[in-house]
ZATORSE-63931 format. One record per residue: z, x, y of N, C-alpha, C in turn. Coordinates in steps of 0.02 Angstrom, whole numbers, plus 32768, in hexadecimal, padded with zeros to 4 digits. Atoms other than C-alpha are relative to their C-alpha. Layout:
BEGIN
ZXYZXYZXY ...
***
This chain:
BEGIN
80427FF08036C6AAA9B8EBA67FB280088011 802C7FF37FE3C631A9F1EC257FDF804B7FDE 80157FBF8003C5D3AAA1EC2C8023803E8002 7FD07FCE7FE4C665AAFBEC6D80007FF88056 7FCB7FF5802AC6E0AB03ECAA80217FE97FC9 7FD580268024C741AAD4EC29804480068008 7FC87FFA8016C7F0AAA0EBF7801B80467FF9 7FDA7FBC8025C85EAB42EBE380187FFF7FCB 7FCC7FFA8024C8B1AB68EB54804580128013 7FC87FF17FDEC969AB4FEB6F8028804F7FF9 7FDE7FBA800CC9A2ABEFEB297FE58033803A 80117FD57FC6C929AC34EBB68025800A804E 7FC780087FC0C995ABDEEC37803A80198019 7FB67FDC8004CA2EAC1CEBF1800080488019 80087FC47FD5C9F8ACB7EC0980028029803E 801980007FB9C9C1ACB4ECB680447FE0802E 7FBF80107FD0CA70AC80ECE58023801B7FEF 7FD17FC48000CAC6AD16ECC17FFB801F8020 7FE37FDF7FB1CB1BAD6BED3C7FCE803A800C 80327FD17FEBCAAAADEEED94801280498019 7FE57FC87FEDCAB6AEA6EDA57FD78024800F 80387FD07FCDCA68AF3BEDFD7FC980277FEE 803C7FE7800BC9C0AF87EDFA801F80337FD7 7FD67FBB801BCA33B01FEDC680187FF97FC8 7FF380078041CA8DAFE2ED4E7FFA80197FC8 80337FEA8042CA81B035ECA87FED7FBF7FD2 801A80368025CA84AF8AEC617FC87FE78008 804E801C7FF2C9ECAF5AECBC7FD4802E8005 80477FDC8035C97CAFF9EC9280077FE57FB9 800780078034C9C2AFCDEBED7FD57FBE7FEE 800B804C8008C98BAF17EBFD7FA080037FF7 80487FF07FF3C8D9AF53EC477FDC801D7FCE 802A7FFC8046C8B8AFB8EBA47FF97FE57FD9 7FFA8007802CC8E7AF50EB357FD07FC28007 802F80147FEEC86AAED6EB867FC380147FF2 80457FF4800AC7D6AF3CEB7A7FF8801D7FC1 7FFF801A8049C806AF5BEABF7FE67FC27FEB 800B80438000C7F2AEAAEABE7FC37FEC7FF8 803B80267FFBC76EAE87EAF67FBD80287FF9 802E7FDC8026C702AF16EAA07FF67FD17FB6 7FFC8029803BC735AEB4EA097FD17FBA801F 802680357FFDC6E5AE10EA617FC680158011 80497FCB7FFDC64FAE5FEAA77FCB80287FCC 80227FC68029C633AECDE9FD7FDB802A8014 80187FC47FDFC62BAF5DEA5A8024804F7FE0 7FE07FC48007C675B016EA477FF480088051 7FF97FDE7FAEC649B031EB0380447FFD8027 7FD27FFC7FDDC6D3B06FEB6F80027FE08030 801180357FD1C695B018EC0180087FB97FFE 8016804B7FF6C6D0AF73EBE6803C8005801F 7FED800F7FC7C73EAF25EC6F7FFD7FB8800B 7FFE80337FDEC77BAE9EECD57FD3800C8046 802780067FBBC70FAE7AED7D80327FB98016 7FE8802C7FEAC78DAE17EDDE7FE07FD4802E 8043802C7FE7C726AD75EE137FF37FD47FC7 803280278040C6BDACF3EDBD7FD980217FE0 80447FFB8025C641AD02ED537FB1801D801F 80387FDB7FD7C5BEAD2BEDDD80168043801E 80087F9E7FE9C61BADC4EE17800680287FBF 80277FC9802DC604AE16ED707FC77FF67FF7 804C80008010C553ADECED7B7FEC80258043 801B80017FC1C547AE18EE268016805A7FFB 7FF97FC37FFBC5ABAEB1EE107FCD80247FD2 801B7FDE8023C53EAEE5ED7B7FBB800C8010 80467FF47FD6C496AED3EDD8800780308031 7FF67FEE7FAEC4D5AF21EE818013804B7FF0 80057FBB8005C500AFA8EE277FED802C7FD1 80377FDB8037C47CAFD3EDA47FBF800A8028 804880008003C3F1AF99EE0D8006802C8042 80117FE27FBFC3B0B018EEB87FE37FD58016 804080287FC6C34AAFD9EF467FBD80227FD4 80517FE18017C289AFE9EF017FFA7FFE7FBC 7FDD7FF2804AC2D8AFE5EE497FB47FB77FE9 801280398022C261AF6CEDE180137FDC7FC9 7FE98011801EC2ADAEEAED967FD37FBF7FE3 802A80498014C25EAE52ED0C80487FD57FF7 7FBD80358015C2C9ADBBECFE7FC97FBF7FD5 802280538019C288AD2DEC9480397FC78002 7FC3803A7FFBC2CBAC91ECC67FE87FC87FDD 7FFF80408027C2E4ABF5EC6180327FC28011 7FD0802E7FEFC35FABA3ECBA8011800C8053 7FDA7FFA7FC4C3C4ABA1ED4E801F803C801B 7FFC7FBF8009C41AAC47ED2D7FD8803C7FF3 802A7FEF7FEBC386ACA2ED227FF57FF68035 801380037FAEC35EAC76EDDA80458030800F 7FD67FD87FF3C401ACBBEDF0800B80377FE6 7FF57FA58010C3EBAD63EDB87FE080158028 8023800A7FBCC359AD5DEE2C801880128033 7FEA7FF67FB0C395AD54EEC08031802F8003 7FD47FC38011C433ADC8EE987FC0804B8006 80217FAD800BC3B4AE54EE657FDF7FF78055 80287FFF7FD4C354AE2DEF0D802780068039 7FDC7FE17FDEC3D5AE33EF7C802980457FEF 7FE87FBB8014C410AED9EF1F7FB6802F802B 80307FD57FDCC36BAF15EF6C7FAE80187FBD 803A7FE6804AC305AF13EEC87FAD7FE68011 8047800C8002C24BAEF9EEB180057FC97FBA 7FEF8033802AC270AE53EE507FA47FE47FD7 804980198038C1D8AE1AEDB480267FD17FDB 7FF480458021C1E7AD69ED747FDB7FEC7FB1 802A801C8037C19AAD2FECEC80387FB37FEE 7FD8800E7FE8C1D3AC82ECCB7FEE7FA47FD2 800480418041C1EAABDAEC2E80107FBC8027 7FDA804D7FF1C1FAAB21EC37804680197FEE 7FB77FEB8016C2B1AB0CEC3F80037FD17FC0 800080068031C2DDAADFEBA07FEB801C7FCB 802A7FDC8022C27EAB56EB46801880638009 7FF27F967FFEC29BAC22EB1E7FC080147FFE 804C7FC88002C226ACBBEB2C801480147FA5 80187FBC8025C1E1AD13EA8F800680308004 7FFE7FB77FEBC206ADBAEA757FC5801A8003 80507FE57FF4C134ADC5EA6C8007800C805E 7FFE801D7FAFC146AD7EEB2D803580398031 7FDA7FD27FD3C1CBADF6EB6B7FF080347FF1 80327FE08018C17AAE83EB067FCA80158056 803F7FE17FD3C0E9AE64EB71800E7FED805E 800280037FC1C12FAE4AEC10802A804D8016 7FCC7FD17FF0C1B1AEECEC057FAF802D8001 80547FE57FF4C0F5AF3AEBE57FE07FF38041 803980047FBEC09BAEF9EC808031800F8043 7FE07FE37FC0C12EAF0EECF98030803E7FF4 7FE77FC9800BC182AFB0ECA6803780118058 7FDA7FF47FCDC224AF8CED07803E80317FF8 7FC87FCF801CC2C2AFF9ED1180327FC67FD3 7FC680168042C339AF60ECBA7FCC7FB07FFA 80258033801FC304AECDEC6580567FD4800D 7FD280227FEDC382AE4BECAC80027F9E7FEA 7FFB802A8039C39EADA7EC4780437FD77FEA 7FDE80448012C409ACFFEC2C800E80017FB4 800D80128034C44EACFEEB897FFF7FAA7FE4 8016804F801FC47DAC3FEB6B800B7FF78054 800F80307FB8C452ABCDEC0C800A7FCF7FF3 7FF3802D7FEFC4B8AB5AEC247FDC7F9F801B 8038802D7FEBC440AAFBEC897FD37FCF7FD3 803080148026C3E0AAE9EBFF7FFF7FFD7FD1 7FE980038049C44EAADEEB5E7FE780327FD1 80347FD7803AC3D5AB5DEB058021804E801D 7FF37FC97FFBC3EEAC13EAE47FEF80378005 80517FC68022C36DACACEAF1801D80367FD0 7FE47FC58030C37AAD12EA587FEE804E8016 80077FB37FDAC3A4ADC8EA8E800680397FCC 80027FC3801FC3A2AE1DE9E67FD780478005 80427FDB8003C304AE6CE9F37FF7802F8026 80337FE37FE0C2F6AE99EA88802A80348029 7FDB7FC27FF5C37CAF26EAAD7FDE802D7FF3 80117FCB8007C31FAF9DEA487FAF8001801A 803080057FDCC27EAF6EEA968006801D8048 7FE67FCB7FBBC2D0AFA3EB407FF280397FF4 7FEB7FD08004C30DB037EAF87FBF80307FF9 80507FCD8001C24CB076EAD17FE280048030 802780157FC6C21AB048EB6F802680288031 7FD27FD17FC3C2AEB0B1EBC4801C7FD08038 7FE9804A7FCEC2F0AFF9EC0B80377FED800C 7FC5801D8000C39AAFCFEC317FED7FB87FF2 7FF780288005C3C6AF32EBE880377FD48021 7FAB80177FFDC450AEB0EC377FF07FB17FF6 7FFD80487FFCC47EAE07EC1A804C7FD8800E 7FC480327FE4C4EEAD71EC4E7FF87FDE7FC2 7FEE80278039C547AD41EBC3803E7FC1800D 7FC7803F7FF6C5C2ACC8EC2380077FC07FD5 7FE780448018C596AC1DEBDD7FFF800B7FB1 80137FEC8039C575AC77EB2F804880237FB5 7FE07FD78029C5FBAD01EAF5802E7FB37FF9 7FB980218023C67BACC1EA727FF27FBF7FD4 801680598026C621AC1DEA467FC6801D7FDB 803F800B8012C575AC6DEA0C7FFB80527FF6 7FF47FBD7FF6C555AD0FE9C47FDA80318022 80037FC97FCBC557ADACEA27800D803A7FF5 7FD57FA08025C555AE71E9EA7FD080198025 80297FD27FD5C541AECCEA787FED805C7FE7 80177FBF8021C538AF6BEA1C7FBB800D7FE5 803E80048045C4CAAF47E97F7FB17FD7803B 803480167FCDC451AEE9EA137FE780368022 80097FC97FC8C43FAF7FEA797FF07FD78048 7FF3800A7FBEC47AAF23EB14802880358037 7FE07FCA7FDFC4A0AF9BEB94802B7FD58046 7FBC80257FF5C505AF1FEC0480057FA57FFF 7FFC80418026C545AE7BEBDA80507FEB803E 7FB7801A7FEFC5C7AE03EC4F80117FBD7FF7 800280558016C61BAD65EC4980347FE78021 7FDD802B7FC8C69FACE9EC8580367FE97FCF 7FCF80228029C73AAC9FEC4E7FF27FA17FDF 800780487FF7C70BABDDEC5E7FE37FF17FDA 801B802A8036C6BDABADEBC4800D80257FC0 7FF980058026C6B8ABF2EB2C804B80267FDA 7FD87FDC800BC731AC75EB3980627FDD801E 7FC480367FFCC7BEABD5EB6580358002802E 7FD87FFC7FC6C800AC13EC147FEB7FE6804C 803B80067FCCC7F2ABF8ECC07FD1802E801A 802D7FEB7FDEC76AAC1FED35804080448020 7FE07FE87FE0C78EACC7ED83800A8035800A 80017FB68014C782AD68ED2E7FB27FF87FDF 80377FF48024C6E5ADB7ECE28003803E7FD3 80007FE3801DC6E3AE0AEC627FA780307FF0 803E7FE37FE4C65BAE9AEC62800580517FD4 7FF97FC8801DC626AF2CEBE77FAE8021800A 80217FE47FE5C5B9AFB8EC1E7FEA803D7FB4 80047FC38030C55BB03AEB897FFD803D8025 7FF47FC27FD7C554B0EAEBB27FD280028023 802E7FFE7FDCC4ABB0DCEBEB7FEB7FE48055 7FF180277FC0C4D1B05BEC69802C8024802F 7FCC7FC57FD4C575B0D2ECA97FD88034801C 80247FB97FD2C4FCB164ECCC7FE87FF08030 802180167FBEC496B0EFED4180367FEA8036 7FCF80077FCFC53FB0A8ED8E801880488026 7FD97FBD7FD0C58CB167EDB27FC380298026 80347FD27FBAC4F3B1AAEE0480087FCC8032 7FF6802D7FB4C517B115EE858049800C8014 7FC3800F7FE0C5C6B107EE9E801A8037802A 7FE77FD37FE7C624B15AEF1780577FF1800D 7FB3800F7FECC6E0B162EF3C80117FFD8043 800880247FAFC71FB110EFE38028804F801E 7FCC7FC97FDFC753B181F063803680218005 7FC07FF07FF5C7FEB170F068802B80167FCC 7FCF7FE28026C816B1B2EFBD7FE080357FEB 80147FB3802FC7A8B237EFA180348049800E 7FE37FC27FF6C7F1B2E8EFA07FE3802D8046 80257FDC7FD1C776B338F01A7FDF7FBC8037 802980407FD5C73FB29BF0AE7FC280078001 80447FEC7FFBC6AEB2F6F0D07FD880157FC4 801C7FEB8039C667B318F0287FC27FCB8001 8059801C8017C59BB2BEF03F80107FDE7FAE 801C7FFB803FC59CB2D9EF8480277FAC7FE2 7FC7802C800DC636B249EF6D7FCB7FC8801F 802E80457FF1C5D4B1CAEFCF7FB1800A7FDA 802C80138021C542B1E2EF7D7FAC7FFA8017 805780017FE3C479B1D2EFA47FFD7FAD7FF1 801480378018C446B12AEF5B804A7FDB7FFB 7FBC8012800EC507B0DFEF537FFD7FAC8002 7FEF8053800DC53CB022EF1B80047FDA8035 800580247FA6C51BAFB6EFA880397FC07FF0 7FC280167FF5C5CBAF6AEF80802780187FF7 7FBF7FD2802DC670AFACEF7B80227FD77FE5 7FD3802A8047C6CEAF1DEF227FED7FF97FBF 801480058041C64DAF10EE9F7FD780377FE2 7FFE7FCA801AC63CAFB8EE91800E80207FC1 80057FFE803DC62DAFD6EDCB803480637FFE 7FEC7FB97FFAC646B09CEDEF80417FFB800F 7FBE7FE77FEBC6ECB07BEE4980197FD37FC4 7FE8802B8034C71CAFF8EDD7801980137FB7 7FEF7FDF8033C70BB05EED46804180407FF4 7FDD7FCE8008C778B0F1ED8780437FD3801C 7FAD80278017C817B062EDA27FFD7FE77FCA 7FF58018804AC802B03DECF38000803B7FE4 80007FCC8036C7DEB0E2ECAF803B802E8008 7FD57FD3800DC85AB16DEC95801B80198050 7FDB7FF67FB3C860B197ED4C801F7FD38030 8008804C7FE5C88CB0F1ED7A800B80108060 800F7FFC7FA7C84DB11EEE3A7FF87FC6800F 7FFE804E7FDAC87EB090EEA37FC37FDC802B 803E801D7FF8C7F0B01BEEC17FFD7FA38034 7FDF804E7FEDC849AF5CEEE580447FFF7FE1 7FA08029802AC8F1AEFCEEC47FDB7FE17FBF 800480348057C8C3AEC4EDFE801E7FBD8015 7FF0803E8008C8D5AE01EDFA80387FFD7FC6 7FED800B801FC96CAE08ED9880007FCE7FBF 8007803F803DC973AD4DED497FC47FF47FF1 804A80148016C8B9AD53ED337FE180387FC2 80047FDA8033C8CEADEEECD080327FE27FBD 7FC5802D8033C95CAD94EC627FD77FD57FD2 803380248025C8C9AD07EC3B7FCA80297FEF 80297FE8802BC84EAD7AEC0C800580127FCD 7FDB7FFF801AC8B1ADD5EBBA80117FDB7FBA 7FED80298035C8FCAD40EB457FBC7FEC7FED 8041801A800BC842ACFDEB447FEF801E7FCA 800A7FC0801CC813ADA6EAF6800B7FF07FB3 7FE5800D8018C892AD98EA847FFC7FCC7FBE 8002802E800DC882ACF7EA497FC780027FC5 803B7FFF8016C7CEAD02EA178000803A7FB4 80027FE48030C80DAD9EE9BE802080017FCD 7FDF802C8026C88BAD55E95B7FCF7FDC7FD2 80358036803CC80CACC8E9217FCF802B7FD5 804A7FD38019C776AD5AE9067FBD7FD28019 803680307FD9C6EBAD3AE9547FD77FF27FDE 80228032803DC67EAD0EE8BB80267FB08002 7FE380497FFEC6F9AC72E89980017FE18050 8002802E7FC2C6F9AC53E9677FC07FD48010 805A8020800CC623AC40E94B800B7FE17FEE 7FFF8041802AC651ABD0E8C480067FC98010 7FC9800F7FF5C6CCAB6FE90F7FB77FD8802D 800C802F7FC6C65CAB48E9AD7FAB7FDE7FDC 804480318018C5AEAB22E938800E7FCE7FE4 7FE180368012C61DAAABE8CD7FF87FD28025 7FE680387FDFC669AA4EE94F7FC57FEC804C 8042800E7FCCC5B9AA62E9D37FCF7FD97FD3 803C802B8027C55CAA22E92F800E7FB97FE8 7FDF80518002C5CFA986E9217FEE7FCB8036 802980077FB9C5B0A96DE9D67FC77FE87FFB 803C8018800CC504A969E9BC7FE47FC57FE7 800B8042802AC4FEA8FDE92880257FA4802F 7FDD80357FE6C567A88CE9877FD47FE28040 8033802B7FD9C504A866EA157FAA7FE87FFC 803280108026C46BA854E9AE80157FBB7FE8 7FDE804A8034C4C9A7C8E948800B7FCE803E 7FFB802F7FD9C4DEA77BE9F47FBA7FFC803C 803B80267FF2C425A771EA127FE1803E803A 80297FCE7FE6C406A7FDEA8E7FDA80257FF6 801D7FD68005C37FA879EAA3800480348011 7FF37FD37FF4C3A8A928EA927FD080368029 80157FC77FE6C371A9B3EB0B7FF9804B8005 800E7FB18019C310AA66EAED80047FFE7FC6 800C7FF4804DC2E8AAB6EA6A804380077FD3 7FC0800B802DC363AA96E9EB801280327FDC 800B7FD0803CC327AB26E977803680428026 7FD37FC67FD4C3A0AB95EA1280107FDD802B 7FE080307FDFC3FDAB20EA4980588018800B 7FD67FDB7FF1C4B4AB73EA8B80337FDE7FC6 7FD18037803FC542AB3EE9F5802D7FD5803F 7FD380177FE2C5B6AB05EA977FDF7FD98031 8003803E7FEDC54FAA95EAFA7FC27FE07FFA 80418024801DC4CFAA0CEADF7FEA7FDE803B 8026801C7FB8C453A9C3EB6A7FD07FB47FCD 801F802E8022C41AA90EEB3F7FDC7FE08038 802880117FDEC3A5A8BBEB9B80297FA8800A 7FDA80387FE6C400A81CEC107FE77FDA7FE5 801C8029800CC3C9A76EEBC07FC97FD28045 802680217FCAC34BA714EC2E801E7F9D800D 7FE780587FD5C396A67AECA9803F80258008 7FC4800F8007C438A6CFECAA801180388028 7FE97FCC7FC1C487A735ED42802E80347FE1 7FE97FD58018C4B2A7D7ECF5803A80158029 7FD77FFE7FCEC522A7EFED9B804B7FE17FE6 7FC480217FF1C58EA767ED97801280037FA2 7FF37FE48045C590A787ECD4803480277FF6 7FD47FD5800DC5D9A81FECE080447FF08020 7FC280258005C65BA7D5ED49801C7FDB7FE6 7FCE80248037C684A751ECF4803380227FBF 7FEE7FC8802DC6A8A7C5EC6A803880198007 7FC67FCB7FDBC723A83AECDF803C7FC37FF8 7FD280277FC9C778A798ED4180247FE17FBB 7FCF802D8026C7A7A72CEC87800C803B7FC8 7FDF7FD98037C7B0A7C4EC07801B803B8005 7FEB7FB98008C7CDA85BEC517FD1803E8007 80327FD28019C736A8B3EC067FDB800F8046 80537FE97FC5C6C2A909EC757FC2803B7FDD 80337FDF8010C61CA93BEC3A7FD58017803E 80267FE47FDFC57BA989EC9B7FD67FDB8012 805A801A7FFEC4D4A95FECE77FE4805F8017 80277FA38012C465AA06ED117FFD800B8046 80007FDF7FB2C418AA50EDB67FA47FFC7FE8 805480047FEFC354AA45EDF47FDA7FF17FED 8037802B802EC2CFAA04ED7D802E7FC27FD4 7FF48034805FC350A9ABECF1803A7FEC8024 7FBD801A7FF7C3DEA989ED827FEA7F9F800B 8010803F8016C3DFA8C3ED547FD67FEC7FC9 803A80148053C37CA8CBECB6803280137FC3 7FED8009804BC3E6A90CEC47806D80108002 7FB17FF88009C4B4A91AEC218000803F7FE5 7FF57FD98028C4F3A9B4EBE880537FF87FD3 7FA4801C801CC5B3A992EB6F7FFC80507FE6 7FF07FC28029C5ECAA38EB35803E7FEC7FE3 7FE37FE98035C65FAA72EAA9801880438015 7FDB7FCD7FE0C6BDAB05EAF1802D80267FF9 7FCB80087FFEC73CAB5CEADC80397FEF7FD9 7FC08038801DC7E3AB0EEABA7FEC7FAF8001 801E80347FFEC781AA79EAC77FCF7FF17FC1 80337FEB803AC717AAB3EA3680367FD67FB7 7FF5801A8027C776AA35E9C97FED7FB07FDB 7FFC802B802BC777A9A6E94B7FFF7FB18036 7FE7802B7FEEC7D9A927E9B57FDD7FF88044 802480047FB6C785A947EA5D7FB77FE07FE5 804B80118013C6CEA935EA0680027FB67FF6 7FF4803F800EC70BA88EE9C380037FD08033 7FE6802D7FD7C768A84AEA527FC37FF98044 804480127FC3C6C2A871EAE17FBE7FCE7FD8 80398038801EC649A811EA6380297FD17FFB 7FEC803C8003C6B5A782EA5080187FD38053 8008801D7FB4C6C3A782EB167FC57FED8007 804C800F7FF3C617A791EB3C7FEC7FD07FE3 802880588022C5F1A6FFEACB80107FD4802B 7FE2802D7FD2C651A68DEB277FD680048049 80117FFE7FCCC60CA6D4EBCD7FB47FF17FF6 801E802C8007C563A6B1EB827FF27FC28002 80038048800CC571A60BEB4D80037FFD8057 7FFA80217FB4C5C2A5F2EC0A7FBC8006802A 80327FF47FDAC523A631EC407FB77FD37FFB 802A801B8006C4BAA5DBEBF17FCF800C7FBB 801B7FD48032C46CA640EB6580217FE27FC4 7FF78019804CC46EA5EDEAB5801180337FCB 7FE67FD0802EC4E2A651EA4980247FE97FB6 7FE6802C8039C50EA62EE989803F802D8006 7FCE7FEF801DC5C0A62FE978802280337FE5 7FF37FCA801CC616A6CBE9507FCB802C7FEA 80317FF78022C57DA70BE92C8001805F8009 80057F977FDFC5A1A7C0E987804A800E7FDA 7FD37FEB801EC64BA7DAE94B7FFC7FF27FAA 800D7FFB8059C61AA7AAE8897FD2803B7FEF 80377FD08009C582A824E8A0802580448010 7FD87FC47FF7C5FDA8AFE8E0803780127FAF 7FC67FE58019C67FA89AE8577FBC80167FC7 802F7FF0803EC5DCA893E7BD7FFA804E8011 7FEB7FBC8005C5BEA939E806803780317FEF 7FC17FDD8009C676A974E7FD801180057FB2 7FF27FF98043C67BA946E7447FC880077FD7 802E7FDB8014C5E5A985E7237FF980547FFC 7FE77FC78000C627AA21E748803E80167FDA 7FC57FDE8035C6C3AA0EE6F18032800C8036 7FC87FEC7FCDC71DAA30E78E80357FC8801D 7FAE801E801BC7DFAA08E7A080007FD18037 7FEB80467FB8C824A96CE8228016805A8023 7FD87FC07FC3C89EAA16E8687FD2800E8027 804A7FC87FCDC7F5AA76E8A280047FDE8031 
***
């Protein structure tokens, strides 16, 4: 019940146990095509360039940035938490001229602030985290894509922590590149990164990609090696697109079990319906909020922009936050998180996401946390946390089975 990874859905784990097939088996290519179509539903996009990068969510982030950013390109990174700093570092390693604007952790940027930064920096790419689990808040994106298009700027966003549990509409919002991971609202294990690229993004990638020497029709073809080619082989999205596309041009050996997992994660979301999945996370997240407040805890961050799937709370005075987390794990088998940087040791982060976005997990966590708080010397009204969460459920007419 932390900020991720979470417990994978048992149906995803069962899918992963399926027998392996070779990368040229027609069944494998069929699964790849099915996975692409399923993630178009999850991202809410018609992008043909929708696929998986084998690796954790950070591999997807790095693939997007190293493939879209040429050395010397201006990149604007608005930072409002740990993972904005990550985007900055990756862009710098790709050779970009990175410009940063910052907000206090727990807050988000207004559209006006982002527009002003775009007009001041005039970047080729805006790299922006959607939901930053380090601060538990989500940056509004709905208006930013159109602003970027007007200025000829590509919009990349990291939706690792938000996709599946919070509203996200790639095409409607004008997002050019988005990357995610399985280990949060998608209810899977870490190890595969869904990626989607607009036609504008594909055009940039196509100019910079190259074909490996051992695969070229003409080994001496300088054009195939490109000019400013993408500085990574494994994370070259052009090569990965050729592998997933009709060419099926060999690039790497697909991680078969992770393909099974990613496919099942997306299938379950598509079956539930994206609106329903977001509503489920909102319901159980709000019940957790009510319960934590019922325990007398103070919420952290701008609540108007709180993510549905993770809640930040201030650690009460006089309690050892790490000892309390350890007791919760030792005595109840429940994990919650702390945070990073200026928030480390100041807040706990309680996740309600993916397979764990359920009524029973919310109520069990609140009951266990009440005990741990009491043991740590915090005055708590008996049953207040569970009671507040139940009131929240009852006010919405939520059924026990949910």
